[in-house]
N, C-alpha and C positions, 0 to 999 in steps of 0.2 A: 490074295488080297487085291481088291480093285483100287488102284491109285490114280487120282485125277491130278494133273499137273497143269497149272496155268502158266502163261509166258514160256511155253515149252520150246519155242524156237530160239530163244536167247541162250547164251553160254551156260548160265546156271541151270536153266530149265532142261537143256540137253543133258547136262551132267546128272540131274535127278532122273531123267528118263532112262539113261544107261544104267544107273545104279539099281533102279527098280526092276528093269528087265533082268539084270543079273540075279536079283533076288527071286526071280520067277513070279513076280507080280503081274497082274493084268493092268496095263498102262493105258490110260485115256489122256491124250495130250491135246491141249487146246492153246490157241494163240490167235491174235488178229492177223498174223502173217501166214496166209495159206501156203505160199510157196515154201516157206520155212518148214512147215509141218510135213510137206511132201518129202523134203530133204531128210527130216528126222526119220520118217517112216522107212524110206529107202536105206538109210544108214543102219537102222536097227535090223532090218532084214538081211543086209549084207554082212554086218558084223556078228550078229547073234543067231541069224536064221529064224527069227521070231516075228510075230505080227503084233502091232499095237493099234489101238483105236485113235484116230485123229479127227478133229472137227474144228474148223475155224470159228472163232467167237470173239467179239468185242465185248469184254465184260463190263464196259461202261455204258453199253446200249441195252435197254430193257428188251427191245425186239430181238436182238441177237442172243441175249441170254435166254429168252423164251424158246427160241429155236434150238439152242443147245440143250436145254432141259428136255425138250421133246425128243431130241436125238437119244439122250440117255434112256428115256422111257421106252422108245421104240426098240432099242437094243437090249432092254431089260438089264441095264447096268446099274447096280447099287454100289455107290462109292463107299469104301472103307477108310480111305485116307485121302485128305485133301492137302495139296501143296500149293499154297498161294505164293507163287513166284513172281507173277507179273508185276512190274514196277517201272518207274520212269524218273529220270532226273534231267535237268538242264543246268549246266555249270554256269556260274556267274552271279553277280550281285542281284538283289531283288529288283531294283529299279532299272537294271540294264536288260532284263528279260521282258519279252512281251507278256502281258497278263494272261493271254490265252495259254501260254506255256505253263505258267503257274497254275492255272485252272486245270490243265491236263494232268499235272502231278497229283492234285487232290482227287480228281475224278478217277484216276487209275489206282493210285497207291492206297487210297482210303475207300472211296465209294464202291469201286469195282470189286475190291477185296471183300467188303462187307456184303455186297449183293451175292457174290458167289458163295460165300460162307453160309449166308442165310438160306439160299436155295438148296444147297447140298445137305445142310443139316436137316432141312424140312423133309427130305426124301430118304434119309438114311434108314438102315435097318436098326431099329432101336433095341433089338435083342443082342447086338454085338458091340464090342468096343469100337470107338471111332476116334480117328487121329487127325489133327490139323497141325500143319506146319506153316506158320506165317513168316515170310522172309522180311524181317525188320532190318536193322543195320547197327553197326557200332556207332553210327551217327545218331542213333536214338538216345544214347546215353547222356548227351549234352546239347545245348543250343549251339549251332554252328553258323557263324556269320559267313556270308557268301554261298551258303547252302541252306539257308534258313527254312524255306518251305519243305525241301526234301527231308531235312533232319526232323522237322516237326511232324511230317507225315509218318515217318518211321517210328517216332516216339508214340504216335497214336496207335500204331500197330502193336507196339510192345505193351502198352497199357491195356489195350483191348484184349490181347492174348492172355495176360494175367487174369483179367476180370472174367473173361469167358471161361477160362479153365476152372476157376473156382465156382462159377455159376452152374456149370454143367458136369462137374466131376461125379455127382451122384447118378448121372445118366450115362456114365462110362464114356464120356467125351474127354479126350486128352488134347491139350493145346500147347504147342511149343513155339516160342519165338526164337528164330534164328537171327543172331546179330553178328554178321561177319564184318571184317574190315574190307580192304580192297580185294576185288575179284577180277582177274585178268580175262574178262569175257569177250572183249573185242579190241580192235586196234586203238580206238580213241581212248578207251579206258586204260590200256597199257601205257599209252603216252602220258596220261594224267598221273598214273602211278609213278612213272619214272620222274615226272616233274616234281614230285613230292620228296625225292631224294631218299634219305635214310628212313624217314618215317613211312613213306609209301612202301618201301621194300619190306620193312619189319612188320607192318600191319597187314600185308597181303596174305590171303589164305590160299592154300593148295586145294583146288576145287574138288578133285576126286576124293581126297581124304575127308574133306569137310562134309560132303553130301553123305558119304557112308556113315560117318559118326553122327550126323544130324538125325538120320532116320533111326539109328540105334538109340539115341537119346529120346526121341519121340516115343518109341516103342516101350521105353522104360518109364514113361510117364513124366519125364522132366518138363519143366516149364520155360526154361531159357537156356540157350547154348551160345556161348561166345567162343569161337574157335581161336586158338593161338594163345600162348602164355603171355606175350607182351600185351595183347589186347585185353586179356583178363586183368592184368596188372594195372594198366592205365585206367581201366574202368573202376577198379576198386580204389585206386589212389585218388581219382578224380572226385570221389564222393566227399573227400575231406577239404576240397578247395572251394572258395566262394565262386558262385556262378559268374559274376563280373570279371573275375580274374581268368576263369576258363575261357570265356568268350573273347577276351583280349588276346590270350595266347593262340586260340584257334584262328582268330581273324588274321594274325600275323602269318601263321602257317599257311592258311589257304590263299591269302593275298599273294604271298611269295610264289606259291605253287601255280596258282591260276595265271599269274602275270606272265608265265613262260609260255602259255599256250592260249590265253584268252585276252581280249582287250578289256581292261577295267574301265 
């Protein structure tokens, strides 16, 4: 299976690359970070003794996307599974962030993901099953003050995934939305998780286990995967609470957590 992974140089992207290599898939890794892609390629060669395809691409840029699609055409690579991992967030309240940062979240999390999905679906082998994994978030399950734009962008991906799955199921296209809690992908995120105390710890997902189960869920045709019992429980329980109460609770949680490492 040919698997394309966006945002491959990040912690979650790397975990998906390693998992797919273990599964004997042909991996096509892309990211805006060219240096990071070189590191991934070298790491796979050293750890597994295998080769992967890498190509730097800014999925928010039409010109960069055209170049990437031409690369796939030149290499005669038909994608069988697309992992939309690339995403972005800036911590802090809406009015304390520069609007360019807010725009970057929308451009990458929504428009970049839509563009990549559209382009790859347009060139797929329609005689074979096709799989898409969109990395949404546990944050997609409710509005989150102090993470308003990010949570809304992930809600978009969740709703888009459900709708696209139904729309294209007769064409053997399967779409899964992955909705994880915290992921210890880098030092700043680890610091943020620790600042959340008990809730940060209990909602954090074990990355390697999660990516393995995510791909299994996608291959089974599932449409949403929430890793972790506590995350599943809070998502289910939250459906019975009024949204104003949820946002009040979440505001207090995130204000307390962010105040330990951000200026409000």
